[in-house]
C-alpha positions as CSV (number, residue, x, y, z in Angstrom):
1,M,131.5,170.2,67.4
2,R,130.9,167.1,69.6
3,T,130.7,163.7,68.0
4,A,128.4,160.9,69.2
5,D,127.8,157.2,68.6
6,I,124.1,156.3,68.7
7,Y,123.2,153.0,70.5
8,I,119.7,151.6,69.8
9,R,118.7,148.4,71.7
10,V,115.5,146.5,71.8
11,S,114.8,142.9,72.8
12,T,112.2,140.8,70.9
13,D,109.8,140.4,73.8
14,E,109.9,144.2,74.6
15,Q,109.1,145.1,71.1
16,A,106.2,142.7,71.1
17,D,104.8,143.6,74.6
18,K,105.6,147.3,75.0
19,G,105.7,148.6,71.4
20,Y,109.4,149.6,71.5
21,S,110.7,150.4,67.9
22,Q,114.2,150.7,66.6
23,R,113.0,153.2,64.0
24,D,111.3,155.3,66.7
25,Q,114.5,155.4,68.8
26,D,116.6,156.2,65.7
27,D,114.4,159.2,64.9
28,R,114.4,160.7,68.4
29,L,118.2,160.3,68.8
30,K,119.0,161.9,65.4
31,Q,116.6,164.8,66.1
32,Y,118.3,165.4,69.5
33,C,121.7,165.5,67.8
34,E,120.5,167.9,65.1
35,K,119.0,170.3,67.7
36,N,122.1,170.3,69.9
37,G,124.7,170.5,67.1
38,I,126.1,167.0,67.6
39,Q,127.6,165.1,64.7
40,V,126.6,161.5,64.4
41,R,129.6,159.2,63.8
42,K,127.8,155.8,63.6
43,V,124.5,154.2,64.5
44,M,124.4,150.7,66.2
45,F,121.3,148.5,66.3
46,E,121.1,145.8,69.0
47,D,118.4,143.1,69.3
48,Y,119.5,141.5,72.6
49,S,118.6,141.5,76.3
50,A,120.2,144.1,78.6
51,K,120.7,141.8,81.6
52,T,124.4,141.7,80.8
53,F,126.8,143.5,78.4
54,N,127.6,140.2,76.7
55,R,125.8,141.4,73.5
56,P,127.2,140.9,70.0
57,Q,127.0,144.5,68.8
58,W,128.2,146.0,72.1
59,T,131.2,143.6,72.2
60,R,132.3,144.7,68.7
61,Y,131.9,148.3,69.6
62,L,133.9,148.0,72.8
63,A,136.8,146.3,70.9
64,E,136.7,149.1,68.3
65,I,136.9,152.0,70.8
66,R,139.7,150.4,72.7
67,K,141.7,150.4,69.5
68,Q,140.7,154.0,68.7
69,K,141.2,155.5,72.2
70,G,141.0,159.3,71.9
71,R,140.2,159.2,68.2
72,G,136.6,158.1,68.4
73,A,133.3,159.8,69.5
74,D,132.9,162.0,72.6
75,L,129.4,160.7,73.4
76,I,127.4,157.5,73.2
77,L,123.7,158.3,73.2
78,F,120.6,156.2,73.9
79,T,117.0,157.1,74.7
80,K,116.8,155.8,78.4
81,W,119.2,154.2,80.8
82,D,117.4,150.8,80.6
83,R,118.4,150.8,76.9
84,F,122.0,150.9,78.2
85,S,121.7,148.3,80.9
86,R,119.2,146.6,83.3
87,N,121.9,145.6,85.8
88,A,123.1,148.3,88.1
89,G,126.4,146.7,89.0
90,D,127.4,146.0,85.4
91,A,126.3,149.5,84.4
92,Y,128.5,151.2,86.9
93,Q,131.5,149.1,85.7
94,M,130.8,149.9,82.1
95,I,130.4,153.6,82.7
96,S,133.8,153.6,84.4
97,I,135.4,151.8,81.4
98,L,133.8,154.3,78.9
99,K,135.1,157.3,81.0
100,R,138.6,156.0,80.9
101,M,138.3,156.0,77.1
102,E,137.0,159.6,77.3
103,I,133.5,158.7,76.2
104,E,130.5,159.9,78.1
105,P,127.3,157.8,78.1
106,Q,124.1,159.8,78.2
107,A,120.3,159.1,78.0
108,I,118.5,161.9,76.1
109,E,115.2,161.3,78.0
110,Q,116.9,160.9,81.4
111,P,119.8,163.4,81.1
112,L,122.3,163.5,84.0
113,N,125.3,165.8,84.6
114,M,128.0,163.4,85.8
115,E,130.1,166.2,87.2
116,I,127.4,166.8,89.9
117,P,127.9,164.2,92.7
118,E,124.1,164.2,93.5
119,S,123.4,163.0,90.0
120,K,124.7,159.5,91.0
121,I,121.6,159.2,93.2
122,M,119.3,159.6,90.2
123,L,121.6,157.3,88.1
124,A,121.2,154.6,90.8
125,F,117.4,155.1,90.6
126,Y,117.3,154.9,86.8
127,L,119.5,151.8,86.8
128,A,117.8,150.0,89.7
129,T,114.3,150.5,88.4
130,P,114.6,148.2,85.3
131,E,116.6,145.7,87.4
132,V,113.8,145.5,89.9
133,E,111.3,145.1,87.1
134,N,113.3,142.2,85.6
135,D,113.6,140.5,89.0
136,R,109.9,140.9,89.7
137,R,109.0,139.6,86.3
138,A,111.3,136.6,86.7
139,L,109.8,135.9,90.2
140,N,106.3,136.1,88.8
141,V,107.1,133.7,86.0
142,K,108.8,131.3,88.4
143,Q,105.9,131.3,90.8
144,G,103.4,131.0,88.0
145,M,105.2,127.9,86.5
146,R,105.4,126.4,90.0
147,R,101.7,126.9,90.5
148,A,101.0,125.3,87.1
149,R,103.1,122.3,88.0
150,K,101.2,121.9,91.3
151,E,98.0,121.9,89.3
152,G,99.4,119.0,87.2
153,R,100.4,120.9,84.0
154,F,103.7,119.9,82.3
155,M,105.8,123.0,81.5
156,G,108.5,123.1,78.8
157,R,109.5,121.0,75.8
158,A,107.7,117.6,75.7
159,P,110.0,114.6,76.6
160,I,110.3,111.5,74.4
161,G,106.9,109.8,74.0
162,Y,104.9,113.1,74.0
163,D,104.3,116.0,71.6
164,N,103.6,119.6,72.4
165,K,100.2,121.0,71.4
166,T,98.4,124.3,71.6
167,R,94.7,124.8,72.2
168,E,92.5,127.4,70.5
169,D,92.8,129.7,73.6
170,G,96.6,129.5,73.4
171,S,97.2,127.2,76.4
172,K,99.9,124.5,76.0
173,Y,99.6,120.8,76.7
174,I,101.2,117.5,75.8
175,V,99.8,114.4,74.1
176,I,101.1,110.9,73.6
177,N,103.2,110.2,70.6
178,E,101.9,106.7,69.6
179,I,105.1,105.5,68.0
180,E,107.5,106.7,70.6
181,S,105.3,105.7,73.5
182,S,105.0,102.1,72.3
183,H,108.8,101.8,72.3
184,L,108.9,103.4,75.8
185,K,106.3,101.0,77.1
186,W,108.2,98.1,75.7
187,I,111.4,99.3,77.4
188,F,109.7,99.6,80.9
189,E,108.1,96.2,80.5
190,T,111.3,94.5,79.4
191,I,113.3,96.1,82.3
192,A,110.6,94.9,84.7
193,E,110.9,91.3,83.5
194,G,114.4,91.4,85.1
195,I,116.1,89.3,82.3
196,F,118.3,91.9,80.6
197,M,120.3,94.7,82.0
198,P,119.0,98.2,81.2
199,D,121.9,99.1,78.9
200,Q,121.3,95.9,76.9
201,I,117.7,96.9,76.6
202,R,118.7,100.3,75.3
203,K,120.8,98.6,72.5
204,M,117.9,96.4,71.7
205,A,115.6,99.4,71.5
206,N,118.1,101.0,69.0
207,D,118.0,97.8,66.9
208,R,114.1,98.0,67.0
209,G,114.3,101.5,65.4
210,F,114.2,103.6,68.5
211,P,117.6,105.4,68.7
212,V,118.3,107.0,72.1
213,S,121.6,108.0,73.7
214,R,122.7,106.4,77.0
215,M,122.3,109.6,79.0
216,N,118.7,110.3,77.6
217,F,117.8,106.6,78.2
218,Y,118.6,106.6,81.9
219,R,117.0,110.0,82.4
220,E,113.8,109.0,80.8
221,I,113.3,105.6,82.6
222,R,113.6,107.5,85.9
223,N,111.1,110.2,84.8
224,P,107.8,109.8,86.8
225,L,106.0,111.8,84.0
226,Y,105.4,108.5,82.2
227,C,103.3,107.1,85.1
228,G,101.2,110.3,85.2
229,K,103.1,112.3,87.8
230,I,104.5,115.9,87.7
231,V,107.6,116.7,89.8
232,V,107.4,119.9,91.8
233,K,111.0,120.5,93.0
234,A,111.8,121.7,96.5
235,Y,111.7,125.5,97.0
236,K,112.5,127.4,100.2
237,E,110.5,125.7,102.9
238,E,108.6,123.4,100.6
239,N,109.8,119.8,100.0
240,E,109.8,118.2,96.6
241,Q,106.5,116.6,95.8
242,W,104.9,114.6,93.0
243,V,101.4,115.6,91.9
244,K,98.9,113.9,89.6
245,G,99.4,115.3,86.1
246,L,96.7,116.4,83.7
247,H,98.4,114.4,80.8
248,E,97.7,110.8,79.9
249,K,100.1,108.3,81.3
250,I,102.0,105.8,79.3
251,I,102.7,103.2,82.0
252,S,101.2,102.4,85.4
253,E,102.6,103.5,88.7
254,V,103.2,99.9,89.7
255,L,105.3,99.2,86.6
256,F,107.3,102.5,87.2
257,Y,108.2,101.6,90.8
258,K,109.1,98.1,89.8
259,V,111.6,99.5,87.3
260,Q,113.0,101.9,89.9
261,D,113.5,99.0,92.3
262,I,115.5,97.2,89.7
263,L,117.6,100.2,88.8
264,T,118.4,100.9,92.5
265,G,119.1,97.2,93.3
266,R,116.1,96.7,95.6
267,S,114.9,93.8,93.4
268,K,117.3,91.0,92.6
269,V,116.8,89.8,89.1
270,L,118.8,88.0,86.4
271,R,120.1,91.1,84.6
272,L,122.1,89.6,81.8
273,Q,125.4,91.1,80.9
274,A,125.1,93.9,78.3
275,V,126.6,92.2,75.3
276,K,125.6,92.3,71.7
277,N,123.4,89.5,70.5
278,N,125.4,87.0,68.5
279,E,123.5,84.4,66.7
280,C,126.4,82.0,66.9
281,L,126.9,82.7,70.6
282,P,123.4,83.4,71.9
283,L,124.3,82.4,75.5
284,Q,126.7,85.3,76.1
285,G,125.9,87.0,79.3
286,M,123.9,84.0,80.6
287,L,126.7,81.6,81.6
288,E,129.2,81.6,84.4
289,C,132.2,79.4,84.9
290,A,132.0,76.7,87.6
291,T,135.7,77.0,88.3
292,C,136.3,80.8,88.7
293,S,132.6,82.0,88.9
294,R,133.3,84.6,86.2
295,N,131.1,85.2,83.2
296,L,131.7,83.0,80.2
297,T,132.3,85.0,77.1
298,G,132.6,83.7,73.5
299,S,134.9,83.9,70.6
300,A,135.5,82.2,67.2
301,S,138.6,80.3,66.0
302,R,139.3,79.7,62.3
303,G,139.8,76.1,61.4
304,K,142.6,74.7,59.2
305,K,140.2,73.8,56.4
306,G,138.4,77.2,56.6
307,G,135.3,78.2,58.5
308,Y,135.0,79.2,62.1
309,Y,134.5,77.2,65.3
310,Y,132.9,78.9,68.3
311,Y,133.8,78.5,71.9
312,Y,132.7,79.8,75.3
313,H,135.5,80.6,77.7
314,S,136.2,82.3,81.0
315,Q,136.8,86.1,81.4
316,A,139.1,85.7,84.4
317,S,142.3,87.7,84.1
318,Y,144.5,84.9,85.6
319,G,143.0,82.4,83.2
320,C,141.3,79.3,84.7
321,G,141.7,77.4,81.4
322,C,137.9,76.7,80.9
323,R,137.0,76.5,77.3
324,Y,133.9,74.7,75.9
325,K,132.7,74.1,72.4
326,A,129.6,76.2,71.7
327,D,127.8,73.3,69.9
328,D,128.1,71.1,73.0
329,I,126.8,73.8,75.3
330,H,123.9,74.5,72.9
331,K,122.9,70.8,72.6
332,G,123.1,70.5,76.4
333,I,120.7,73.5,76.8
334,V,118.1,71.9,74.5
335,E,118.3,68.6,76.6
336,E,117.8,70.6,79.8
337,L,114.7,72.4,78.3
338,K,113.2,69.0,77.4
339,K,113.0,68.2,81.1
340,F,110.4,71.0,81.5
341,I,108.1,69.7,78.7
342,P,104.9,68.2,80.0
343,L,104.6,64.5,79.5
344,P,102.5,63.3,76.5
345,G,98.8,62.8,77.2
346,L,98.8,64.5,80.6
347,N,97.9,68.0,79.5
348,Q,94.5,67.8,81.3
349,L,96.3,66.9,84.5
350,Y,98.7,69.8,84.3
351,K,95.8,72.1,83.6
352,L,93.8,70.9,86.6
353,V,96.8,71.1,88.9
354,L,97.8,74.6,87.7
355,L,94.2,75.8,87.9
356,D,93.9,74.5,91.5
357,V,97.1,76.2,92.6
358,Y,96.0,79.4,90.8
359,K,92.7,79.4,92.6
360,T,94.5,78.8,95.9
361,F,96.7,81.8,95.3
362,R,93.6,83.9,94.5
363,G,92.1,82.8,97.8
364,E,95.2,84.3,99.6
365,T,94.5,87.8,98.3
366,N,92.6,88.8,101.4
367,S,95.5,87.7,103.7
368,E,97.9,89.6,101.4
369,R,95.8,92.8,101.6
370,K,95.5,92.4,105.4
371,S,99.3,92.1,105.6
372,I,99.8,95.3,103.5
373,V,97.3,97.2,105.7
374,E,99.1,96.1,108.8
375,K,102.4,97.3,107.4
376,I,100.9,100.7,106.5
377,E,99.5,101.0,110.1
378,D,102.9,100.1,111.5
379,I,104.7,102.8,109.4
380,N,102.1,105.4,110.4
381,G,102.7,104.4,114.0
382,K,106.4,104.9,113.6
383,L,105.8,108.3,112.0
384,A,103.5,109.3,114.9
385,N,106.2,108.4,117.4
386,A,108.8,110.4,115.5
387,R,106.4,113.4,115.5
388,E,106.1,113.1,119.3
389,L,109.9,113.0,119.7
390,L,110.1,116.1,117.5
391,F,107.6,118.0,119.7
392,D,109.5,116.9,122.8
393,G,112.7,118.3,121.4
394,R,114.4,114.9,121.3
395,L,114.6,114.7,117.5
396,E,116.1,117.2,115.1
397,V,113.9,118.8,112.4
398,D,116.3,117.6,109.6
399,D,116.2,114.0,111.0
400,Y,112.4,114.1,111.2
401,A,112.2,115.4,107.6
402,I,114.3,112.5,106.4
403,M,112.3,109.9,108.4
404,K,109.0,111.4,107.1
405,K,110.1,111.3,103.5
406,D,111.2,107.7,103.8
407,C,107.9,106.7,105.5
408,E,105.8,108.4,103.0
409,E,107.7,106.7,100.2
410,K,107.1,103.3,101.8
411,I,103.4,104.0,102.3
412,K,103.0,105.1,98.7
413,R,104.5,101.9,97.5
414,L,102.3,99.8,99.8
415,E,99.2,101.6,98.8
416,L,100.0,100.8,95.2
417,K,100.4,97.1,96.1
418,L,97.1,97.3,97.9
419,S,95.3,98.8,94.9
420,E,96.9,96.2,92.7
421,A,95.7,93.4,95.0
422,A,92.2,94.8,94.9
423,V,92.2,94.8,91.1
424,Q,93.4,91.2,91.1
425,K,90.6,90.2,93.4
426,S,88.0,91.9,91.3
427,N,89.3,90.5,88.1
428,T,87.1,87.5,87.1
429,V,88.5,86.9,83.7
430,S,88.8,83.2,83.0
431,I,92.4,81.8,82.7
432,D,91.4,78.8,80.6
433,N,92.8,80.3,77.4
434,M,95.9,81.4,79.2
435,L,96.4,77.9,80.5
436,L,96.0,76.4,77.0
437,E,98.4,78.9,75.5
438,A,101.0,78.2,78.2
439,L,100.7,74.4,77.9
440,E,100.9,74.6,74.1
441,A,104.0,76.7,74.3
442,L,105.6,74.4,76.9
443,S,104.9,71.3,74.8
444,R,107.2,72.6,72.1
445,L,109.7,74.4,74.4
446,D,112.8,72.8,72.8
447,S,111.7,73.8,69.3
448,L,110.8,77.4,70.4
449,Y,114.3,77.7,71.7
450,S,116.1,76.1,68.7
451,D,114.1,78.0,66.0
452,G,114.4,81.4,67.7
453,D,117.0,84.0,67.3
454,A,119.5,85.1,70.0
455,F,117.0,87.4,71.6
456,V,114.3,84.8,71.7
457,K,116.7,82.2,73.2
458,K,117.6,84.6,76.0
459,Q,114.0,85.4,76.6
460,V,113.0,81.7,76.8
461,L,115.9,80.9,79.2
462,G,115.3,84.1,81.2
463,S,111.7,83.1,81.8
464,I,112.8,79.8,83.4
465,Y,116.1,80.5,85.1
466,R,116.2,83.4,87.5
467,E,120.0,83.5,87.7
468,K,122.9,82.7,85.4
469,L,123.5,79.1,84.4
470,C,126.7,77.6,85.9
471,F,128.4,75.2,83.4
472,D,131.1,72.8,84.6
473,G,131.8,71.1,81.2
474,K,129.1,68.5,81.5
475,D,126.1,69.7,83.4
476,Y,124.3,72.9,84.1
477,R,123.5,74.2,87.6
478,T,121.5,77.2,88.7
479,P,120.5,78.1,92.2
480,K,117.0,79.4,91.4
481,L,114.2,78.5,89.0
482,N,111.0,80.1,88.0
483,E,108.4,78.6,90.4
484,A,106.1,77.6,87.5
485,A,108.9,75.8,85.8
486,E,109.9,74.1,89.1
487,L,106.3,72.9,89.6
488,I,106.3,71.3,86.1
489,Y,109.6,69.6,86.8
490,Q,108.2,68.3,90.1
491,I,105.2,66.7,88.3
492,N,107.4,65.2,85.6
493,N,109.9,63.8,88.2
494,T,107.1,62.3,90.2
495,L,105.5,60.5,87.2
496,R,108.8,59.3,85.6
497,H,109.4,56.4,87.9
498,K,110.6,53.1,86.4
499,K,108.7,49.9,86.8
500,N,111.4,48.4,89.0
501,G,110.9,51.3,91.4
502,K,114.1,53.2,90.6
503,D,114.0,56.8,89.5
504,C,115.5,58.1,86.3
505,K,118.6,60.2,86.3
506,P,117.9,63.3,88.4
507,L,118.0,66.8,87.0
508,Q,121.3,68.6,87.5
509,L,119.8,71.7,89.0
510,S,120.2,73.1,92.5
511,R,116.7,73.8,93.7
512,S,115.1,75.0,96.8
513,V,113.6,72.1,98.8
514,L,109.9,71.7,98.4
515,R,107.4,70.3,100.8
516,A,106.2,66.8,100.2
517,G,103.6,66.2,97.5
518,I,102.3,68.2,94.6
519,E,99.0,69.4,95.8
520,P,98.3,71.4,97.8
521,A,101.9,71.9,99.1
522,L,103.2,73.7,96.0
523,R,102.3,77.3,95.3
524,L,102.4,78.9,91.8
525,R,102.9,82.7,92.0
526,E,100.6,84.6,89.6
527,Q,103.4,86.8,88.2
528,D,105.5,83.7,87.3
529,F,102.5,82.1,85.7
530,K,101.8,85.2,83.7
531,S,105.5,85.5,82.8
532,C,105.3,82.1,81.1
533,V,102.2,83.0,79.2
534,S,103.5,86.4,78.1
535,T,106.8,84.8,76.9
536,S,105.0,82.1,74.9
537,S,102.7,84.8,73.4
538,T,105.7,86.9,72.4
539,I,107.4,84.0,70.8
């Protein structure tokens, strides 16, 4: 009497979609053995895909028969060949292994006599059919998902800031998670300010109760999903494209591209060194040494009578010997900030001057829009020339594809600037309240800095100084100021003349040379003005 091992396999999706049943297979296989006088040695149940033989039950069975070679079953029975495998190459290899162990695989509903050579043709058909079915199903799913992405649907698990939802008809979609999205919006806006480095912002977000790993952080801030775009990856002859998503966006496209420019280095910003905020050394990451041009770090020394004394010193490996008391540096910073405080009793003058400059800037919107339109036309002209070169055979297809992608990216960014300029022109909101808030905050700039924590101190300084402060032991120098702060200093410097005609001690700041006079020569950029207002509101 022959002995057989029964192998019953069904995957979860097959059981749900096609009605396969392990009990049904078990009944048919046992009835077959009973009718043909075959003794059943063991029954194996598998709930796993047949794409490969890397299945838990099959792996254990293979290890067992290798140990019991010649002492196990003569047959291994299953209902159909697709229960055995859905990959023709793997199936032929496994059949060869079983034959070496003197075990014959056989499907009771698709029986084959392996001793007849022509049976291999039918075996190839039985094995290829489920493989083709799998490949066709996979291709249909891939094309369906690609079509859904082109229509603006997000596929897969929702990223940070969104939640997966299901409609009554069973369709999937994503919605904004209010808590996570508020943290993400803060991250993008803080990066765009250009004060802190991205990794420093990630640590600050962790301190704010938004834990995120470094890898996930950089992946998410580069994800265009948050500005309402769905990425359709390149496939065959189609290039990668971004389409408008059906989901609600968390940030604007302008903000997203501004962050990307900072990450890629297109925009030069302060970008403080990623150091932990230390309340005793709040200027870490904002100072550089005048001698060796390296960043000044900080440390504490224990005094003879107890307590700690804090110092800023150079990070240079060769050691330039620069070492400054933290208290002296902190006092010097407060004195520098006082030079930007509006003079008493002149708030109305500052308000009128800033308002006049602001209106002048608003009047330049048309010229800015005209300049953007000219740039777009210029890029379109270059693209048209490249297309002609391609038609004439003087330009390779790959080179043209690179040029086209670059031009389209530039045009997209310019169009966003154009739409932003149009919004600014149509915005008729009065800035009177903004001016009052800014002037009120500036009037107590020194106390805002002194009373704030390490983060606020860096935020205040970062809104004024666009690059790191250079300290030489006595004075501070920085090559670039916020234009709004520079305007205020220019007013103060002009009005602080002594009666004998001599000026007071000049500010120890390296500044770009301004044209003569205050009005109308100076120009206040709107983003710098709004930066001052937003900083004061945050504080």
